[in-house]
C-alpha atoms as an extended CHARMM CRD file, in Angstrom:
* protein
*
       114  EXT
         1         1  VAL       CA             -7.4360000000      -13.1620000000       -8.1650000000  PROA      1               0.0000000000
         2         2  GLN       CA             -7.8010000000       -9.4300000000       -8.5560000000  PROA      2               0.0000000000
         3         3  LEU       CA             -6.0310000000       -6.6480000000       -6.7010000000  PROA      3               0.0000000000
         4         4  VAL       CA             -7.2840000000       -3.1920000000       -7.5800000000  PROA      4               0.0000000000
         5         5  GLU       CA             -5.4180000000       -0.2320000000       -6.1340000000  PROA      5               0.0000000000
         6         6  SER       CA             -6.7780000000        3.2980000000       -6.0990000000  PROA      6               0.0000000000
         7         7  GLY       CA             -6.3690000000        6.6310000000       -4.3790000000  PROA      7               0.0000000000
         8         8  GLY       CA             -3.0540000000        7.7680000000       -5.7700000000  PROA      8               0.0000000000
         9         9  ASP       CA             -2.6780000000       11.3720000000       -6.8090000000  PROA      9               0.0000000000
        10        10  SER       CA             -0.2500000000       14.2270000000       -7.2030000000  PROA      10              0.0000000000
        11        11  VAL       CA              0.1710000000       16.1610000000       -3.9670000000  PROA      11              0.0000000000
        12        12  GLN       CA              2.4270000000       18.7430000000       -2.4220000000  PROA      12              0.0000000000
        13        13  PRO       CA              4.9640000000       17.8060000000        0.2480000000  PROA      13              0.0000000000
        14        14  GLY       CA              3.2930000000       17.5660000000        3.6230000000  PROA      14              0.0000000000
        15        15  GLY       CA              0.0310000000       16.4530000000        2.1140000000  PROA      15              0.0000000000
        16        16  SER       CA             -1.9180000000       13.2580000000        2.7280000000  PROA      16              0.0000000000
        17        17  LEU       CA             -3.4100000000       10.4840000000        0.6720000000  PROA      17              0.0000000000
        18        18  ARG       CA             -5.3770000000        7.3520000000        1.4310000000  PROA      18              0.0000000000
        19        19  LEU       CA             -4.7500000000        4.3930000000       -0.8110000000  PROA      19              0.0000000000
        20        20  THR       CA             -7.2710000000        1.5850000000       -1.1470000000  PROA      20              0.0000000000
        21        21  CYS       CA             -6.7890000000       -1.9600000000       -2.3960000000  PROA      21              0.0000000000
        22        22  ALA       CA             -9.8400000000       -4.0420000000       -3.1890000000  PROA      22              0.0000000000
        23        23  ALA       CA             -9.0570000000       -7.7510000000       -3.2860000000  PROA      23              0.0000000000
        24        24  SER       CA            -11.0790000000      -10.5870000000       -4.7300000000  PROA      24              0.0000000000
        25        25  GLY       CA            -10.6890000000      -14.1900000000       -5.7730000000  PROA      25              0.0000000000
        26        26  PHE       CA             -9.0530000000      -15.5020000000       -2.6320000000  PROA      26              0.0000000000
        27        27  THR       CA             -9.7500000000      -15.7870000000        1.0810000000  PROA      27              0.0000000000
        28        28  PHE       CA             -8.5930000000      -12.3140000000        1.9900000000  PROA      28              0.0000000000
        29        29  SER       CA             -8.8770000000      -12.7880000000        5.7400000000  PROA      29              0.0000000000
        30        30  GLY       CA             -6.4410000000      -15.6730000000        5.5780000000  PROA      30              0.0000000000
        31        31  PHE       CA             -3.5140000000      -13.6510000000        4.3050000000  PROA      31              0.0000000000
        32        32  ASP       CA             -1.1480000000      -11.0590000000        5.6470000000  PROA      32              0.0000000000
        33        33  MET       CA             -1.2440000000       -8.1340000000        3.2320000000  PROA      33              0.0000000000
        34        34  SER       CA              1.4120000000       -5.6530000000        2.1920000000  PROA      34              0.0000000000
        35        35  TRP       CA              1.7330000000       -2.3950000000        0.3470000000  PROA      35              0.0000000000
        36        36  TYR       CA              4.6740000000       -2.1130000000       -2.0230000000  PROA      36              0.0000000000
        37        37  ARG       CA              6.2590000000        0.8360000000       -3.8160000000  PROA      37              0.0000000000
        38        38  GLN       CA              8.0640000000        0.8150000000       -7.1280000000  PROA      38              0.0000000000
        39        39  THR       CA             10.1430000000        3.6830000000       -8.4340000000  PROA      39              0.0000000000
        40        40  PRO       CA             12.0350000000        3.8550000000      -11.7450000000  PROA      40              0.0000000000
        41        41  GLY       CA             15.2940000000        1.9700000000      -11.6550000000  PROA      41              0.0000000000
        42        42  LYS       CA             14.5740000000        0.3010000000       -8.3370000000  PROA      42              0.0000000000
        43        43  GLU       CA             13.0870000000       -2.9770000000       -7.2830000000  PROA      43              0.0000000000
        44        44  ARG       CA              9.6330000000       -3.0330000000       -5.8030000000  PROA      44              0.0000000000
        45        45  GLU       CA              9.9630000000       -2.6270000000       -2.0330000000  PROA      45              0.0000000000
        46        46  VAL       CA              7.6860000000       -3.3950000000        0.8750000000  PROA      46              0.0000000000
        47        47  VAL       CA              6.3150000000       -0.2770000000        2.5040000000  PROA      47              0.0000000000
        48        48  SER       CA              4.0410000000       -1.8190000000        5.1110000000  PROA      48              0.0000000000
        49        49  THR       CA              2.5230000000       -5.1520000000        6.1360000000  PROA      49              0.0000000000
        50        50  ILE       CA             -0.4980000000       -6.0590000000        8.2190000000  PROA      50              0.0000000000
        51        51  THR       CA             -1.2540000000       -9.5020000000        9.5720000000  PROA      51              0.0000000000
        52        52  ASN       CA             -4.4190000000      -11.2910000000        8.5070000000  PROA      52              0.0000000000
        53        53  ALA       CA             -6.4450000000      -10.2230000000       11.5440000000  PROA      53              0.0000000000
        54        54  GLY       CA             -4.8710000000       -6.7840000000       11.6460000000  PROA      54              0.0000000000
        55        55  GLY       CA             -3.1580000000       -7.2580000000       14.9570000000  PROA      55              0.0000000000
        56        56  ILE       CA              0.4020000000       -6.6080000000       13.8580000000  PROA      56              0.0000000000
        57        57  LYS       CA              1.5340000000       -3.8400000000       11.5240000000  PROA      57              0.0000000000
        58        58  THR       CA              5.0480000000       -3.2420000000       10.3210000000  PROA      58              0.0000000000
        59        59  TYR       CA              6.5390000000       -0.3770000000        8.3480000000  PROA      59              0.0000000000
        60        60  ALA       CA              9.6450000000        0.4080000000        6.3910000000  PROA      60              0.0000000000
        61        61  ASP       CA             11.8850000000        2.7200000000        8.4020000000  PROA      61              0.0000000000
        62        62  SER       CA             11.4200000000        5.4650000000        5.8350000000  PROA      62              0.0000000000
        63        63  VAL       CA              7.6710000000        5.7030000000        6.4610000000  PROA      63              0.0000000000
        64        64  LYS       CA              7.3740000000        4.9600000000       10.1750000000  PROA      64              0.0000000000
        65        65  GLY       CA              5.2840000000        7.5520000000       11.9220000000  PROA      65              0.0000000000
        66        66  ARG       CA              3.8630000000        8.8320000000        8.6340000000  PROA      66              0.0000000000
        67        67  PHE       CA              1.9400000000        5.8780000000        7.1340000000  PROA      67              0.0000000000
        68        68  ILE       CA             -0.7920000000        3.7700000000        8.7070000000  PROA      68              0.0000000000
        69        69  ILE       CA             -1.9040000000        0.4570000000        7.2580000000  PROA      69              0.0000000000
        70        70  SER       CA             -5.3180000000       -0.9720000000        8.0420000000  PROA      70              0.0000000000
        71        71  ARG       CA             -7.7280000000       -3.5170000000        6.6500000000  PROA      71              0.0000000000
        72        72  ASP       CA            -11.3930000000       -4.3830000000        6.6040000000  PROA      72              0.0000000000
        73        73  ASN       CA            -11.8290000000       -8.1120000000        6.2030000000  PROA      73              0.0000000000
        74        74  ALA       CA            -15.5820000000       -7.7240000000        5.7740000000  PROA      74              0.0000000000
        75        75  LYS       CA            -14.8660000000       -5.6920000000        2.6300000000  PROA      75              0.0000000000
        76        76  ASP       CA            -11.7360000000       -7.5540000000        1.4710000000  PROA      76              0.0000000000
        77        77  THR       CA             -9.9420000000       -4.2410000000        1.4510000000  PROA      77              0.0000000000
        78        78  VAL       CA             -6.6170000000       -2.9610000000        2.7100000000  PROA      78              0.0000000000
        79        79  TYR       CA             -5.7850000000        0.7080000000        3.1360000000  PROA      79              0.0000000000
        80        80  LEU       CA             -2.7020000000        2.8390000000        3.4190000000  PROA      80              0.0000000000
        81        81  GLN       CA             -3.0830000000        6.2390000000        5.0380000000  PROA      81              0.0000000000
        82        82  MET       CA             -0.1150000000        8.3490000000        3.9500000000  PROA      82              0.0000000000
        83        83  ASN       CA              0.5740000000       11.5110000000        5.9310000000  PROA      83              0.0000000000
        84        84  SER       CA              3.2900000000       14.1690000000        5.8750000000  PROA      84              0.0000000000
        85        85  LEU       CA              4.2470000000       13.0760000000        2.3960000000  PROA      85              0.0000000000
        86        86  LYS       CA              7.7740000000       13.6260000000        1.1400000000  PROA      86              0.0000000000
        87        87  PRO       CA              9.0540000000       13.6920000000       -2.4620000000  PROA      87              0.0000000000
        88        88  GLU       CA             10.9320000000       10.4390000000       -1.8820000000  PROA      88              0.0000000000
        89        89  TYR       CA              7.5860000000        8.6730000000       -1.4440000000  PROA      89              0.0000000000
        90        90  THR       CA              6.8420000000        9.1940000000       -5.1160000000  PROA      90              0.0000000000
        91        91  GLY       CA              6.2090000000        5.9610000000       -6.9700000000  PROA      91              0.0000000000
        92        92  VAL       CA              3.6000000000        3.4630000000       -7.9920000000  PROA      92              0.0000000000
        93        93  TYR       CA              1.9960000000        1.6990000000       -5.0520000000  PROA      93              0.0000000000
        94        94  PHE       CA              0.7770000000       -1.8700000000       -5.2190000000  PROA      94              0.0000000000
        95        95  CYS       CA             -0.8480000000       -4.2170000000       -2.7780000000  PROA      95              0.0000000000
        96        96  ASN       CA             -0.3520000000       -7.9450000000       -2.5790000000  PROA      96              0.0000000000
        97        97  THR       CA             -0.0720000000      -10.6090000000        0.0370000000  PROA      97              0.0000000000
        98        98  ASN       CA              3.0370000000      -10.6950000000        2.1290000000  PROA      98              0.0000000000
        99        99  HSD       CA              5.6930000000      -12.3360000000       -0.0950000000  PROA      99              0.0000000000
       100       100  ALA       CA              3.6170000000      -11.3530000000       -3.1440000000  PROA      100             0.0000000000
       101       101  ARG       CA              1.8860000000      -14.6600000000       -3.7330000000  PROA      101             0.0000000000
       102       102  PHE       CA             -0.4050000000      -13.3680000000       -6.4650000000  PROA      102             0.0000000000
       103       103  GLY       CA             -0.0640000000      -11.4510000000       -9.7050000000  PROA      103             0.0000000000
       104       104  TRP       CA              0.2240000000       -7.6970000000       -9.5230000000  PROA      104             0.0000000000
       105       105  GLY       CA             -2.5370000000       -5.2130000000      -10.0920000000  PROA      105             0.0000000000
       106       106  GLN       CA             -2.0740000000       -2.0350000000      -12.0600000000  PROA      106             0.0000000000
       107       107  GLY       CA             -0.9310000000       -0.0530000000       -9.0430000000  PROA      107             0.0000000000
       108       108  THR       CA             -1.8170000000        3.5000000000       -8.1830000000  PROA      108             0.0000000000
       109       109  PRO       CA              0.6500000000        6.3280000000       -8.8370000000  PROA      109             0.0000000000
       110       110  VAL       CA              1.6490000000        8.7550000000       -6.1160000000  PROA      110             0.0000000000
       111       111  THR       CA              3.5730000000       11.8920000000       -6.9680000000  PROA      111             0.0000000000
       112       112  VAL       CA              4.7810000000       14.1750000000       -4.2000000000  PROA      112             0.0000000000
       113       113  GLY       CA              6.0520000000       17.5380000000       -5.2800000000  PROA      113             0.0000000000
       114       114  GLN       CA              6.0700000000       19.2570000000       -8.6140000000  PROA      114             0.0000000000
């Protein structure tokens, strides 16, 4: 199993980013997928989850209305569109199945602010 995150960057508050997670080694379309965020001194937290067919999307309260999760099962890829970014969104973002069934990828760092 491989989970390869990309798209992180350093941006100013109010900016946007689109994160991409390319998955391989498992039947992607059979799993609900989540984006997670880790910040220093805190446990990794779920930011957003999308069901296997994409019909249901859930978000942490802190990102509702700002982030949009989507997936393309033909490409085994899940995305996270991040809008109106705030400094508190800074962290390393990872994707995994819901409940993190597989090992973690390297993550992609997002820095909002200076």
